[in-house]
TIRO-2110 file (N, C-alpha, C; in Angstrom, 1 decimal):
// TIRO-2110
0.8, -1.2, 0.0, N, 1, A
0.0, 0.0, 0.0, CA, 1, A
0.9, 1.2, 0.0, C, 1, A
0.6, 2.1, -0.9, N, 2, A
1.4, 3.4, -1.0, CA, 2, A
1.0, 4.3, 0.2, C, 2, A
1.9, 5.2, 0.5, N, 3, A
1.7, 6.1, 1.6, CA, 3, A
0.4, 7.0, 1.4, C, 3, A
0.1, 7.4, 0.2, N, 4, A
-1.1, 8.2, 0.0, CA, 4, A
-2.3, 7.4, 0.3, C, 4, A
-2.3, 6.1, 0.0, N, 5, A
-3.5, 5.3, 0.3, CA, 5, A
-3.6, 5.0, 1.8, C, 5, A
-2.4, 4.8, 2.4, N, 6, A
-2.4, 4.6, 3.9, CA, 6, A
-3.0, 5.8, 4.7, C, 6, A
-2.5, 7.0, 4.3, N, 7, A
-3.0, 8.2, 5.0, CA, 7, A
-4.5, 8.4, 4.7, C, 7, A
-4.9, 8.2, 3.4, N, 8, A
-6.3, 8.3, 3.1, CA, 8, A
-7.2, 7.3, 3.8, C, 8, A
-6.6, 6.1, 4.0, N, 9, A
-7.4, 5.1, 4.8, CA, 9, A
-7.6, 5.5, 6.2, C, 9, A
-6.6, 6.1, 6.8, N, 10, A
-6.8, 6.5, 8.2, CA, 10, A
-7.8, 7.6, 8.3, C, 10, A
-7.8, 8.6, 7.3, N, 11, A
-8.8, 9.7, 7.3, CA, 11, A
-10.2, 9.1, 7.1, C, 11, A
-10.2, 8.1, 6.2, N, 12, A
-11.5, 7.5, 5.9, CA, 12, A
-12.1, 6.8, 7.1, C, 12, A
-11.3, 6.1, 7.9, N, 13, A
-11.8, 5.4, 9.1, CA, 13, A
-12.2, 6.4, 10.1, C, 13, A
-11.4, 7.4, 10.3, N, 14, A
-11.8, 8.4, 11.4, CA, 14, A
-13.1, 9.2, 11.0, C, 14, A
-13.2, 9.6, 9.7, N, 15, A
-14.4, 10.3, 9.3, CA, 15, A
-15.6, 9.4, 9.3, C, 15, A
-15.4, 8.1, 9.0, N, 16, A
-16.5, 7.2, 9.0, CA, 16, A
-17.0, 7.0, 10.4, C, 16, A
-16.1, 6.9, 11.4, N, 17, A
-16.5, 6.8, 12.8, CA, 17, A
-17.3, 8.1, 13.2, C, 17, A
-16.8, 9.3, 12.8, N, 18, A
-17.5, 10.5, 13.2, CA, 18, A
-18.9, 10.5, 12.5, C, 18, A
-19.0, 10.1, 11.3, N, 19, A
-20.2, 10.1, 10.6, CA, 19, A
-21.2, 9.1, 11.3, C, 19, A
-20.7, 8.0, 11.7, N, 20, A
-21.6, 7.0, 12.3, CA, 20, A
-22.1, 7.5, 13.7, C, 20, A
-21.2, 8.2, 14.4, N, 21, A
-21.7, 8.8, 15.7, CA, 21, A
-22.7, 9.8, 15.4, C, 21, A
-22.5, 10.6, 14.4, N, 22, A
-23.5, 11.7, 14.1, CA, 22, A
-24.9, 11.0, 13.7, C, 22, A
-24.8, 10.0, 12.9, N, 23, A
-26.0, 9.3, 12.5, CA, 23, A
-26.7, 8.7, 13.7, C, 23, A
-25.9, 8.1, 14.6, N, 24, A
-26.5, 7.5, 15.9, CA, 24, A
-27.2, 8.6, 16.7, C, 24, A
-26.5, 9.7, 16.9, N, 25, A
-27.0, 10.8, 17.7, CA, 25, A
-28.3, 11.4, 17.1, C, 25, A
-28.3, 11.6, 15.8, N, 26, A
-29.5, 12.1, 15.2, CA, 26, A
-30.7, 11.1, 15.1, C, 26, A
-30.3, 9.8, 15.0, N, 27, A
-31.4, 8.8, 14.9, CA, 27, A
-32.0, 8.5, 16.3, C, 27, A
-31.2, 8.7, 17.3, N, 28, A
-31.7, 8.6, 18.7, CA, 28, A
-32.8, 9.7, 19.0, C, 28, A
-32.5, 10.9, 18.4, N, 29, A
-33.4, 12.0, 18.6, CA, 29, A
-34.7, 11.8, 17.8, C, 29, A
-34.6, 11.1, 16.7, N, 30, A
-35.7, 10.9, 15.8, CA, 30, A
-36.7, 9.8, 16.3, C, 30, A
-36.2, 8.6, 16.3, N, 31, A
-37.1, 7.5, 16.7, CA, 31, A
-36.2, 6.2, 17.2, C, 31, A
-36.9, 5.3, 17.9, N, 32, A
-36.2, 4.1, 18.3, CA, 32, A
-35.9, 3.2, 17.2, C, 32, A
-36.9, 3.1, 16.2, N, 33, A
-36.6, 2.2, 15.0, CA, 33, A
-35.4, 2.6, 14.2, C, 33, A
-35.3, 3.9, 14.1, N, 34, A
-34.2, 4.5, 13.3, CA, 34, A
-32.9, 4.2, 14.1, C, 34, A
-32.9, 4.2, 15.4, N, 35, A
-31.7, 4.0, 16.2, CA, 35, A
-31.3, 2.5, 16.0, C, 35, A
-32.2, 1.6, 16.0, N, 36, A
-31.9, 0.2, 15.8, CA, 36, A
-31.3, 0.0, 14.5, C, 36, A
-31.9, 0.6, 13.4, N, 37, A
-31.3, 0.6, 12.1, CA, 37, A
-29.9, 1.2, 12.0, C, 37, A
-29.7, 2.2, 12.8, N, 38, A
-28.4, 2.9, 12.8, CA, 38, A
-27.3, 2.0, 13.4, C, 38, A
-27.7, 1.2, 14.4, N, 39, A
-26.7, 0.3, 15.0, CA, 39, A
-26.4, -0.9, 14.1, C, 39, A
-27.5, -1.4, 13.4, N, 40, A
-27.3, -2.6, 12.6, CA, 40, A
-26.8, -2.4, 11.2, C, 40, A
-27.4, -1.3, 10.6, N, 41, A
-27.0, -1.0, 9.2, CA, 41, A
-27.0, 0.5, 8.9, C, 41, A
-25.9, 1.1, 9.2, N, 42, A
-25.9, 2.6, 9.2, CA, 42, A
-26.3, 3.3, 7.8, C, 42, A
-26.1, 2.7, 6.7, N, 43, A
-26.4, 3.4, 5.5, CA, 43, A
-27.9, 3.7, 5.3, C, 43, A
-28.8, 2.8, 5.8, N, 44, A
-30.2, 3.1, 5.7, CA, 44, A
-30.6, 4.3, 6.5, C, 44, A
-30.3, 4.5, 7.8, N, 45, A
-30.7, 5.7, 8.4, CA, 45, A
-30.0, 6.9, 7.9, C, 45, A
-28.8, 6.8, 7.4, N, 46, A
-28.0, 7.9, 6.7, CA, 46, A
-28.8, 8.4, 5.5, C, 46, A
-29.3, 7.5, 4.7, N, 47, A
-30.1, 7.9, 3.5, CA, 47, A
-31.4, 8.5, 4.0, C, 47, A
-32.1, 8.0, 5.0, N, 48, A
-33.3, 8.5, 5.5, CA, 48, A
-33.1, 9.9, 6.1, C, 48, A
-32.0, 10.1, 6.8, N, 49, A
-31.8, 11.4, 7.5, CA, 49, A
-31.3, 12.4, 6.5, C, 49, A
-30.8, 12.0, 5.3, N, 50, A
-30.4, 13.0, 4.3, CA, 50, A
-31.5, 13.7, 3.6, C, 50, A
-32.7, 13.1, 3.8, N, 51, A
-33.9, 13.8, 3.2, CA, 51, A
-34.3, 15.0, 3.9, C, 51, A
-34.0, 15.1, 5.2, N, 52, A
-34.3, 16.3, 6.0, CA, 52, A
-33.2, 17.4, 5.8, C, 52, A
-33.6, 18.6, 5.5, N, 53, A
-32.6, 19.6, 5.2, CA, 53, A
-31.7, 20.0, 6.4, C, 53, A
-32.3, 19.9, 7.6, N, 54, A
-31.4, 20.3, 8.8, CA, 54, A
-30.4, 19.2, 9.0, C, 54, A
-30.7, 17.9, 8.8, N, 55, A
-29.8, 16.9, 9.0, CA, 55, A
-28.8, 16.8, 7.8, C, 55, A
-29.3, 17.2, 6.6, N, 56, A
-28.4, 17.2, 5.5, CA, 56, A
-27.2, 18.1, 5.6, C, 56, A
-27.4, 19.3, 6.3, N, 57, A
-26.3, 20.2, 6.4, CA, 57, A
-25.2, 19.7, 7.3, C, 57, A
-25.5, 18.8, 8.2, N, 58, A
-24.5, 18.2, 9.1, CA, 58, A
-23.9, 16.9, 8.4, C, 58, A
-24.7, 16.1, 7.8, N, 59, A
-24.3, 14.8, 7.4, CA, 59, A
-23.6, 14.8, 6.0, C, 59, A
-24.1, 15.6, 5.1, N, 60, A
-23.7, 15.5, 3.7, CA, 60, A
-22.2, 15.8, 3.5, C, 60, A
-21.6, 16.9, 4.2, N, 61, A
-20.2, 17.1, 4.0, CA, 61, A
-19.3, 15.9, 4.5, C, 61, A
-19.7, 15.3, 5.6, N, 62, A
-19.0, 14.2, 6.1, CA, 62, A
-19.1, 13.0, 5.2, C, 62, A
-20.3, 12.8, 4.6, N, 63, A
-20.5, 11.7, 3.7, CA, 63, A
-19.7, 11.9, 2.4, C, 63, A
-19.6, 13.1, 2.0, N, 64, A
-18.8, 13.4, 0.8, CA, 64, A
-17.3, 13.2, 1.0, C, 64, A
-16.8, 13.6, 2.2, N, 65, A
-15.4, 13.4, 2.6, CA, 65, A
-15.1, 11.9, 2.7, C, 65, A
-16.0, 11.2, 3.3, N, 66, A
-15.7, 9.7, 3.4, CA, 66, A
-15.7, 9.1, 2.0, C, 66, A
-16.6, 9.5, 1.2, N, 67, A
-16.6, 8.9, -0.2, CA, 67, A
-15.3, 9.3, -1.0, C, 67, A
-14.9, 10.6, -0.8, N, 68, A
-13.7, 11.0, -1.5, CA, 68, A
-12.5, 10.3, -1.0, C, 68, A
-12.3, 10.2, 0.3, N, 69, A
-11.1, 9.5, 0.8, CA, 69, A
-11.1, 8.0, 0.5, C, 69, A
-12.3, 7.4, 0.5, N, 70, A
-12.3, 6.0, 0.2, CA, 70, A
-12.0, 5.8, -1.3, C, 70, A
-12.4, 6.7, -2.2, N, 71, A
-12.1, 6.6, -3.6, CA, 71, A
-10.6, 6.7, -3.8, C, 71, A
-9.9, 7.6, -3.1, N, 72, A
-8.5, 7.8, -3.2, CA, 72, A
-7.8, 6.5, -2.7, C, 72, A
-8.3, 5.8, -1.7, N, 73, A
-7.8, 4.5, -1.2, CA, 73, A
-7.9, 3.5, -2.3, C, 73, A
-9.1, 3.5, -3.0, N, 74, A
-9.3, 2.5, -4.0, CA, 74, A
-8.4, 2.7, -5.2, C, 74, A
-8.1, 4.0, -5.6, N, 75, A
-7.3, 4.3, -6.7, CA, 75, A
-5.8, 3.9, -6.5, C, 75, A
-5.3, 4.3, -5.3, N, 76, A
-3.9, 4.1, -5.0, CA, 76, A
-3.5, 2.8, -4.4, C, 76, A
-4.5, 1.9, -4.1, N, 77, A
-4.1, 0.7, -3.4, CA, 77, A
-4.0, -0.5, -4.4, C, 77, A
END
């Protein structure tokens, strides 16, 4: 693995953890069913929370950063 891919992988993992914590926090505030989904399968509540404009302002930049860094990892590994 090249150094660029290694550094990008670290950023991807850290930003993914931050995004998951944000999804958990917002889904706990929304409903219990969404919280269970956030624990078991985080992409589903993430997609559901992105439909609301208030949640989109918090989650979309993190999701774009995670996607960008993971694509860098895929290209350089």
